[in-house]
N, C-alpha and C positions, 0 to 999 in steps of 0.2 A: 504494500500500500504506500502511495506517495502522499505526503502531507504538505500542504502549502499554507503559509502564514504571511500576512501583510505586516510590514514594519514601516515606520515613517520614512525609511530611506530605500528599502528594497523588498523584493519578494523572495522569501526563502522556501526552498523545496527540500523535503526530507524523504528519503527513500528507505523504507524498512522491508522491502520485498526482494530486492535484487540480491541474489546469493553470490558471494565471492568464493570461488573454488580455492581452498587453501591446501589442497593436496600437494605434497612435495615442496611446500614453501616454509617448512620449519615450524608449523603449528604443533605445539606439544600434544594437544587433544586429538588432532587428526592422526599424528604419528602413533599415538597410543591406541587409537581405534584399529589401525592396521596391524599393530602388534597383537592385539587381542584376536583379530580375525583377518589373517592375510588375504582371504578370499572374499572380503566384504564387497558387496555389489556396488557398482557405480551409482552415484547419486545419493548414497547414504551419508547423512550428516551427523556427527557426534553431538550429543546433548549432555556432555559431561562437564568438565571444568568450568568454573564461573568466568567465562570468556565469551563475548558476544559473537554472533554470526551476522552482524549487520555491518554495512559500510560505515566507515568512520565519519563522524559529524563533519560536514563540509567546511565549517568554520575552522576546525582544527587542522584539517588537511591543507587548506589554503593558507592558513596562518603559518604553519610550519614551512610550507614551500616559500613563502615570502621571507621568512626568517633566514632560510638557508641561502638566499640569494647573495647576501653579503656577510654571513656569519663566519667567524673563525671558530672552529670546533675544538677549542682547547679546554683546559681545566676551567671550571666555572663555579660560581657560587650564586645563591639567590639574589636577585636584584630587588630594588625597592618596589618596582612594579609587581614582582612575583609575590612579595609579602602582602602587598595591598590586595592583590587578587584573591589570595587565600583568606585573608581577614574579611574582605567584603562578602565572599561567598558564604562563609560560616554565619555571618551576621544576617545576610539576606535570606538564606534558605532555612536557617535553624535558630535564629535569634541568639547565636552564640558569640559573645563579645570576646575576641581573642586579641591578646597583645603580641606584638611582633616577636619579642624575646621568648615567648612561650613555644615558638615553632622550631622543631628540630626535623631536619630532613633525613630520610633513610631510604635505601633502595627499594624497600617494600615493608609492608606491615609484618610479614613473617620474620624478616631480619630483626625488626624492632622487638617482636615477641621473644625471640631467642635471647637477645641482649638483655631485655627487661628481667626475664626469669633469673639470669645469672647475676644481674645487678642488684636486685632487691631481695634476694634470698641467699641462703647458704646451703651447701650440700646437706641433704637430709631433711631440709625444711619441706613442709607441705604446701602444695599449690592447688587450689580448688578450681575445678571446672564443672560445667553443668551439661553433661551429655544427654542425648547425642549432640555432638558439637564438632566444629571445624577441626579436622584431623591434625593440622600442625600444632594445635594446642598441646596435644599429647607429646609430640616430639620435642617441643620446646622445654617441657618439664623433664622428660625422661632422659634426654640427651645431656641435660645439665646435672644429672645425678640428684634431682629433687624428687620428692615423694608425690606421686599422682594421687590426688584426693578427689573422689567423684561425689558430686551431689546431683544425681540425675533429675532432669525435669520430670514433672508429673504429667503423664500422658493421659489426657481425657478422651482420646480417640480422634476428635475433630480439632483439638487444640491442646497446646502444652502450657504448663504453668510452672513457676519457680517453687521449689520445695523450701519455703522460708524456714520452717521449723528445723528441717535437717541442716540447712545452711547455718542457722544460728548456733546449733550444737557444734558443728565443725569449726566455726570461727572462734569458739571459746577455747579451743585447744591451742596451747601456746606455740606449738611447732608449726601450725598453719599460718603462713605469713601473707599470702598473696592469693587474689582471685583473678582469673582470666574470664572475662564476661563478653558474650557476643550480643551485640545490639545494633540493628535488628538481628535476630538469631538465625544463624546459619548452622544446620539446614532446615529448621522447622518453620521458618518464616514468620515468627512472632515479632511484632512491634510492641515492645513493652510499654505499658501505660505509665503515666506519671506517678500513679499511686504505687504500682509495682516497684518502680525505680526508687521511690521514696522509702519503701520498706527495705529494699536492698541497701540503700544509703545508710539507713539507721543501723543496720547490722555492721556495716563496714566501719562506721565511726565508733560505735559502742565497743568494738573489739580491736580498734586501732589497726585495721587491715590496710593494705594497699590494693588497689584494684586497677587492672588494665581493662579499659573499655574499648573493645574492637568495634568501631563504628564505621567500617569501610563501606557498608551497604546503606549508610544513613540517608543517601539521596534517593534511594529506590523504594519509595513508599507508595502503597496502593491507595486508591481513592477511599476516603473515609477514615484514614488513619493519620497520625501525626507522630513523628519521631521527636523524642526529647533527648538532647545531649546530656549524658549522665552528670557530667561535672557542673552543669548549670543549675542543679537543684539547690545548691547552697555554697557559700564560700568554704564552709568546713569540708564538704565532700570534694570540692575542687582541689583542696590541698592534698588529697589522698588518691587522686585519679591520674592515670596516664591515658589520654584519649588518642586513639589511633584512627587517622583518616587518610584518604587518598582519592585522587580522581580516577583511579584505575578501574574500579567496578562501574562507576557512574558513566564513564565515557569510553570504556574498553581500552584503556591505555596501559595495561599491565606490562606490555613490552617496553615501555619507556622507563620503567623501574624508578618510580619516585613516590614517596608518601610523606605525609606531614604528621609527626607525632607532637601532640600539644600537651604541654605540662606546665601548669601554673606554679607549682611548688618549686622554689629555686633549688633546694637540696636534691630533690628527686630529679630535676632537670639536669643538674650538673653531673649526677651519676650516670644518666643515660648518655649524655654527650661523651663522657669519658669511656663508657663501655663501647660505643660505636667507634670512637677514635682508636681504642686498643685493638680492635679487630679490623681496622681500616674499612669500616662499613658506613662511615658517615658521609661519604661523597657520592653525589648522584650526578648523572650525566646532564649535559647542557640541553639535550632534547627533552629529557624528562621534566626539567625545570620550565622550559618554554611551553611544552605541551600542556602542563598543568595551568600555567598562566593563561594561555589562550582558551582552554576549556572553561575555566572559571569566569573569564571575562566575556566570552562570546558564545559559549555552548549551551546556555540555559534554555533557549527556545527548543533546541534539539532534544534536550532531556525532557522537557514538558510534553513533547510529542511522542517520545519513546514510551513513557509510562502507560498510556492507554493501550499501546501495542502489547506490552507485557500483561496487562490486566485482561485483555481480550484472549491472549494465549492461555492464561491460567484458567479462564472460564471454559475454553475449548477442551482442555485436558480434563477438568472436573466433570464436565457434561458428557464427554466421550465415555468415560468409565461408568458414570452413573447410568447412562442409557444402554450401554452394551455389555459391561462387565461389572455389575454393581457390587460384587464381592471385593473389587479393588477400589480403594477410596483415595481421593485426591482433594483434600480440603483446600480451599482458597488460601493463599498466603496474604499476610498483611504487609510484608516488606521483603526485599530482595527480589531477584528474578529466578528463584530456585523453588520448585514445588516438591513437596515431600509426600511421596505416594506409597501407600501401604499395600504390599502384595502378599502378605502373610497367609491369607486365606487360600492361596494356591497350593499350600501344603509343601512347598519346596524348601530345602535347606538353602542357606545363603549361597553356598557353592553351586547348587543346582540352579538357583535362580540366575546367578551370574552367567553360567554357561548357556542357559536358555536365552537370556537377553542377547548375548554376544553372537551366538552361533545360529540359533533358530529364528529369532526375531530381528536380528541386526538392529537392535534398539539399544543405543549406547548411552548410558547414564552413569552417574556415580553410585556405586553400590552402598547401600545404607550402612553396612557393617564397618566401613572405613571410618565412620563417625562415632564408633564405639559399639559395644555389644547391644546397646539399647536401640540401635538402628537396624538390627538384623531383620531381613524381610522387607525393607524399604528400598526405594530408589529415589535419588534426587535428580529431578529433571530440570535441565537448563531451559528456561522459557525464552531466552534472548536470541531468538532466531526468527526468520520470516514465518508467518503463519502457515504458509504452504509447506514449510519444512516440518512444522509441528503436526500438521494434518497427515502428511505422508508417513511420518514416523509412527503415529498412532494407528494408522491403517495397516502398516506393516506388522506392528505388534499385535493388532487384533486378529490378523490372519494366522499368526503363529499361535495365539491363544486358542483359536478355533481348532487348529490341528492338535494342540495339547489336550483339549477336552475330548476330541474325537478319539484319540488314542486311549484315553482313560476309559471311555465307554467300551472300546473294543477289547479291553483286558478282562 
C-alpha cells in the first residue's frame, strides 16, 4: 500500500508494499532462513528477527545520500544537531525531558546491556528478568558470571501481567542487585500502564535496586495505547534507571549500529561511560550518528504511516487463526511489531514445532523457547512486512496445517 500525505512544502509518498529481495545481500535473517532450510522455495520471506521488510523511509535514504556527497568518513562524535534531534524526539513523542549530558552512545542496546550487567553488579550477584523475554537478557547475565533470577510474567492467556508479589520477594534478597525490564515487552507485546510502572517503581526504590529499562520499541505503539518512559515517573526513580533507546527498531536502522543510553544519575552514568571505554565499545560510526539525526528530524511522518500498517497486519494474523484454526491464538499486541502466537494446542514439542515450521510450512518465525522455557509452544511473528507477505505466509502455513491434520486422521 502506498500512502500519501500533504505537507506545507511537498507531497510525501510512502511505500509499504514493495518487497526488497534481500537474498544474498548479507541479511542475517535471510541467511538464517537458508541455513534452516537450504531448499526453501523462492518467494518465501522470513518473519523472524525484529528487522523490517519495508523500504527505508525516503527521508533517511535521501538525507544520507546528500550527507555522503561531501562527507569525510573519519572518526566522528555526536554533533550539537545530533543531540538536539534526540532530545527533541524524546520530548515530542514521549514527553521525556532529556539533558544532553545524560546521553551516552553505544553501538547497540545489547552492547549496553552486557556492559551494564558487568558495571552495576559483581560476580555472583542476582539479576532479575521477567520471562518470556528478549533472549540477550539471559546472555548478558550468564556470560558475566551473574546469577539469573527469573520472575516470570503471569500468563492470563490473552494477556500477560507482572508478578509484583514475586518480584517484591526477590528484590528483598540482598544479593539481587539489578532488574532488566522490557518496555514495551518483547515478545509478549504489552505496553505497561502507568499504574503498573508505578508499582514497579515503588519496589525498585523500596529495595534500592537499579533497573535497566529497555525501551527500544517505545515508538511502536498501537492505537489506543500510550507508552510511559519509566524514568519519568519521578525524580527518585530516574536516579535508579538506565533507559535504553535507539532509532533502530523504529526506522529499521539496526545496520547503522547506534543507540542512545540515557542516564540521569551522574555516578551511574560515569560507570557506564567507563565500562564502554574499557571495552572500546563507546564509539559509533558516522553513518549511525547521521542516520539517527535524520530519522528523528525528518522521519516522523513515515513512522505515523507505518503504525497503521502494523496494526492492520496484526488484525490479519489474529483473524486468520480465529477463522481457520481457532485452536491457535494470536492476541493483538499493544506495542512492538512482534505478535506472540500460541501453538501449544497442536500437541507438538518445541522441537517438532520448529521442524514443522521450517520444513513443512516454510513459515519462518522466532521460536518461543528462545525467550525462555515459558515461551515453549509459541512463535513470535514479525509483522513488519508488506501485507501481501503476511497473507502469503499465513496461507502457506494453513496448507501445511491442513496436511498435518489430515495425516493425524489417517493414523
